[in-house]
C-alpha positions in Angstrom: -35.7 -78.7 -224.5 -38.9 -77.6 -222.7 -39.2 -73.9 -222.4 -42.8 -73.4 -221.5 -45.0 -73.3 -218.4 -47.7 -75.3 -220.2 -48.6 -78.8 -219.0 -46.4 -81.6 -220.2 -47.6 -84.8 -221.8 -45.6 -88.1 -221.8 -45.8 -89.7 -225.3 -44.7 -93.1 -226.3 -44.2 -94.0 -230.0 -43.4 -90.4 -230.8 -41.2 -91.2 -233.7 -43.7 -93.5 -235.5 -46.4 -92.7 -238.0 -49.2 -91.9 -235.5 -46.8 -90.6 -232.8 -45.3 -87.9 -235.0 -48.8 -86.6 -235.8 -49.7 -86.6 -232.1 -46.4 -84.8 -231.2 -47.2 -82.0 -233.8 -50.8 -81.7 -232.6 -49.8 -81.5 -228.9 -47.2 -78.8 -229.6 -49.7 -76.9 -231.7 -52.2 -76.9 -228.8 -49.6 -75.5 -226.4 -48.5 -78.6 -224.6 -44.9 -79.5 -223.9 -44.0 -83.1 -224.7 -41.6 -85.6 -223.1 -41.2 -88.3 -225.8 -39.7 -91.8 -225.8 -37.2 -92.6 -228.5 -34.9 -95.5 -229.3 -32.5 -93.2 -231.3 -31.1 -89.7 -230.9 -33.4 -87.0 -232.3 -32.9 -83.4 -233.3 -33.5 -80.8 -230.6 -37.0 -79.2 -230.7 -38.5 -76.5 -228.6 -40.8 -77.8 -225.9 -39.9 -81.4 -226.7 -37.6 -83.4 -224.3 -36.5 -86.7 -225.9 -36.0 -89.6 -223.5 -33.7 -92.4 -224.8 -35.1 -95.8 -224.2 -38.0 -98.2 -225.0 -41.0 -99.9 -223.4 -38.8 -102.4 -221.6 -36.6 -99.8 -220.0 -38.2 -98.9 -216.7 -35.7 -96.2 -215.9 -36.5 -94.5 -219.2 -40.2 -94.8 -218.5 -39.7 -93.2 -215.1 -37.9 -90.3 -216.7 -40.5 -90.0 -219.4 -43.3 -89.6 -216.9 -41.5 -87.2 -214.6 -43.9 -84.3 -213.7 -46.3 -84.9 -216.6 -50.0 -84.2 -216.5 -51.0 -87.2 -218.7 -49.7 -90.1 -220.8 -50.6 -90.8 -224.4 -49.5 -94.4 -225.1 -49.1 -94.9 -228.9 -46.1 -97.2 -229.0 -46.7 -100.8 -230.1 -46.2 -103.1 -233.1 -48.8 -103.8 -235.8 -46.7 -106.5 -237.5 -44.5 -109.1 -235.9 -43.1 -112.5 -237.1 -44.6 -114.4 -234.2 -46.9 -114.2 -231.1 -44.0 -113.4 -228.8 -43.2 -110.2 -230.7 -46.8 -108.9 -230.2 -46.8 -109.9 -226.5 -43.5 -108.2 -225.7 -44.4 -104.8 -227.3 -48.2 -104.6 -227.0 -48.8 -106.4 -223.7 -45.7 -106.3 -221.6 -44.7 -102.9 -222.9 -48.1 -101.5 -222.0 -48.0 -103.0 -218.6 -44.6 -101.4 -217.9 -46.0 -98.0 -218.8 -49.1 -98.6 -216.6 -47.1 -99.6 -213.6 -44.8 -96.6 -214.0 -47.6 -94.0 -214.0 -49.5 -95.8 -211.2 -46.4 -95.6 -209.0 -46.1 -91.9 -209.8 -49.8 -91.2 -209.2 -50.3 -89.8 -212.7 -53.8 -90.9 -213.4 -54.8 -89.7 -216.9 -54.0 -92.3 -219.5 -55.0 -92.3 -223.2 -54.3 -95.6 -224.9 -54.2 -96.3 -228.6 -55.6 -99.8 -229.2 -57.1 -101.2 -232.4 -60.4 -102.4 -233.8 -58.8 -105.8 -233.9 -59.2 -106.0 -230.1 -62.9 -106.6 -230.7 -62.0 -110.0 -232.3 -59.0 -111.3 -230.2 -59.4 -114.9 -231.5 -58.7 -113.9 -235.1 -55.1 -112.9 -234.8 -52.1 -112.6 -232.4 -52.1 -108.9 -233.0 -55.8 -108.5 -232.0 -55.2 -110.8 -229.0 -52.3 -108.7 -227.8 -54.3 -105.4 -228.1 -57.2 -107.0 -226.2 -54.9 -108.1 -223.4 -53.4 -104.7 -223.1 -56.9 -103.2 -222.8 -57.7 -105.6 -220.0 -54.6 -104.5 -218.1 -55.6 -100.9 -218.4 -59.2 -101.5 -217.4 -58.0 -103.4 -214.2 -55.7 -100.5 -213.2 -56.8 -97.5 -211.0 -56.0 -95.1 -213.8 -58.4 -92.5 -215.3 -58.2 -94.2 -218.7 -59.7 -93.8 -222.2 -59.1 -96.3 -224.9 -59.2 -95.4 -228.6 -59.6 -98.1 -231.2 -58.8 -96.6 -234.6 -59.8 -98.3 -237.8 -57.5 -98.3 -240.8 -55.3 -95.2 -240.4 -53.8 -93.4 -243.4 -51.8 -90.3 -244.1 -48.3 -88.9 -244.6 -45.5 -91.1 -243.3 -47.6 -94.3 -243.2 -45.7 -97.3 -244.4 -48.5 -99.8 -244.2 -51.1 -98.3 -246.6 -48.2 -97.2 -248.8 -48.2 -100.8 -250.3 -51.7 -100.1 -251.7 -50.6 -96.8 -253.3 -47.7 -98.6 -254.9 -50.0 -101.3 -256.1 -52.4 -98.6 -257.6 -49.4 -97.2 -259.5 -48.9 -100.6 -261.2 -52.6 -100.9 -262.0 -53.8 -103.8 -259.7 -54.8 -103.6 -256.0 -55.3 -106.8 -254.1 -57.9 -106.6 -251.4 -60.0 -109.1 -249.3 -62.9 -110.3 -251.4 -65.6 -109.4 -248.9 -66.2 -107.1 -246.0 -66.2 -103.4 -245.1 -63.8 -101.3 -243.0 -63.8 -97.8 -241.6 -60.9 -95.3 -242.2 -59.5 -92.3 -240.5 -56.8 -89.8 -241.4 -53.9 -89.6 -238.9 -54.4 -85.9 -238.3 -58.0 -86.4 -237.3 -56.9 -89.3 -235.0 -54.1 -87.2 -233.4 -56.6 -84.3 -232.7 -58.8 -86.7 -230.8 -55.9 -88.2 -228.8 -54.8 -84.8 -227.6 -58.3 -83.6 -226.9 -58.7 -86.7 -224.6 -55.9 -85.5 -222.4 -58.3 -83.2 -220.5 -60.4 -86.2 -219.4 -63.8 -85.7 -217.9 -67.0 -87.7 -217.2 -67.9 -88.1 -220.8 -64.6 -89.8 -221.7 -63.2 -91.4 -218.6 -63.5 -95.2 -218.6 -64.7 -95.2 -222.2 -63.7 -97.0 -225.3 -64.0 -95.0 -228.5 -64.0 -96.1 -232.1 -63.5 -92.9 -234.3 -63.6 -92.8 -238.1 -64.0 -90.4 -241.1 -67.7 -90.1 -240.6 -68.7 -92.4 -243.6 -71.7 -94.4 -242.5 -71.0 -98.2 -242.6 -67.5 -97.5 -243.7 -66.0 -98.6 -247.0 -66.2 -101.8 -249.0 -62.7 -103.0 -249.9 -63.5 -102.3 -253.5 -64.5 -98.7 -252.7 -61.4 -98.2 -250.7 -59.1 -99.6 -253.5 -60.8 -97.4 -256.1 -60.5 -94.3 -253.9 -56.8 -95.0 -253.6 -56.6 -95.5 -257.3 -58.3 -92.1 -257.9 -55.9 -90.5 -255.5 -53.1 -91.8 -257.7 -54.8 -90.7 -260.9 -55.3 -94.4 -261.9 -58.2 -96.8 -262.5 -56.7 -99.9 -261.1 -58.1 -103.4 -261.3 -59.3 -104.5 -257.9 -58.4 -108.1 -257.2 -60.6 -109.6 -254.5 -58.8 -112.4 -252.7 -60.3 -115.1 -250.6 -58.7 -115.9 -247.2 -56.9 -118.9 -248.6 -55.5 -116.7 -251.5 -54.3 -114.1 -248.9 -52.6 -116.8 -246.9 -50.8 -118.0 -250.0 -49.7 -114.4 -250.7 -48.5 -114.2 -247.1 -46.3 -117.3 -247.6 -44.9 -115.8 -250.7 -44.2 -112.5 -249.0 -42.5 -114.3 -246.1 -40.3 -116.3 -248.6 -39.1 -113.1 -250.3 -39.0 -110.6 -247.4 -38.6 -112.8 -244.4 -39.4 -111.1 -241.1 -39.9 -107.8 -243.0 -42.9 -109.2 -244.8 -46.0 -106.9 -244.9 -48.5 -109.6 -245.5 -48.3 -112.3 -242.8 -50.6 -115.2 -241.9 -51.7 -113.2 -238.9 -52.7 -110.3 -241.1 -54.4 -112.5 -243.6 -56.6 -113.7 -240.8 -57.8 -110.4 -239.6 -57.9 -108.6 -242.9 -60.3 -111.3 -244.1 -62.8 -110.6 -241.3 -65.9 -109.1 -242.9 -66.6 -106.3 -240.4 -64.0 -103.7 -239.4 -66.6 -100.9 -239.3 -66.6 -98.7 -236.2 -69.6 -99.2 -233.8 -72.0 -96.2 -233.5 -72.3 -97.1 -229.8 -68.6 -96.3 -229.4 -68.7 -92.9 -231.2 -66.8 -90.0 -229.8 -69.2 -87.2 -228.4 -69.5 -84.6 -231.1 -69.1 -81.9 -228.5 -65.5 -83.1 -228.1 -64.4 -84.2 -231.6 -65.6 -84.7 -235.2 -63.5 -85.7 -238.2 -62.5 -82.9 -240.5 -60.7 -84.6 -243.3 -62.8 -86.1 -246.2 -61.2 -89.4 -247.1 -60.9 -89.1 -250.8 -59.2 -85.7 -250.5 -57.1 -87.0 -247.7 -55.9 -89.9 -249.8 -55.1 -87.6 -252.7 -53.0 -85.4 -250.3 -51.3 -88.5 -249.0 -50.4 -89.7 -252.5 -48.9 -86.3 -253.2 -46.9 -86.5 -249.9 -45.5 -89.9 -251.0 -44.5 -88.4 -254.3 -42.9 -85.3 -252.8 -40.9 -87.4 -250.4 -39.8 -90.0 -253.0 -41.8 -92.8 -251.4 -43.5 -93.5 -254.7 
């Protein structure tokens, strides 16, 4: 229930990994939040849960009632086929855009992905790129954020690497570099962008942890091993080897497979480092969490919550 006169933010994806962090950050900064959810949630002060999903236009209308801005986090990072990405990341985004345009709620912060820079590599990246095009073509006052690899408490994607470190071997792409960001740093940025302004409107930002040129996959794997108190062997895999691993994962886990052919394609790309030209103005935001310490705290959270 909302019990404050503070501005209200509409938030999609509020029950997911990034969305939960954004919800906490928004409440901490004095906002009220109207949040979309597929399932019933416990009551929270200054949070109004709206039951529905991105295909439910009535729920989206209720979600955006009287809000100041929208933070669109919801989407899928893994799907069994192209249609799954299209439904969630493209059509779902279009439904939210059309709703807020009709209600004349201009401020829109959209969570995309670095993969949108290379839409031909994967269905996931292509879907994120199409969603960006829809937003750019709208009359909204938009800002797009393309996070790199996100880690932190509650993350189920990077969890696989922490589990691998525990067993002493971490498989990674053989070549390339990638940037990283802690979910709390990302959520601070997303909430800061709600205010808008000339320096952020109509801009695409690529935030990270501040490490120049990002991390080699070897460095990242060893950092995760250190966070786990291990010195794992880092197994560099070629794209073909990752594709074989994806087929094995699909055989054993079906549609719940973490490594898919689509993921093998974009994981194998050599450059997932944020662009300096897309940096967030330092007057607005800078990262606060050093990645090695953030990984260590994340490993401890996994242990404390019996995920490891």
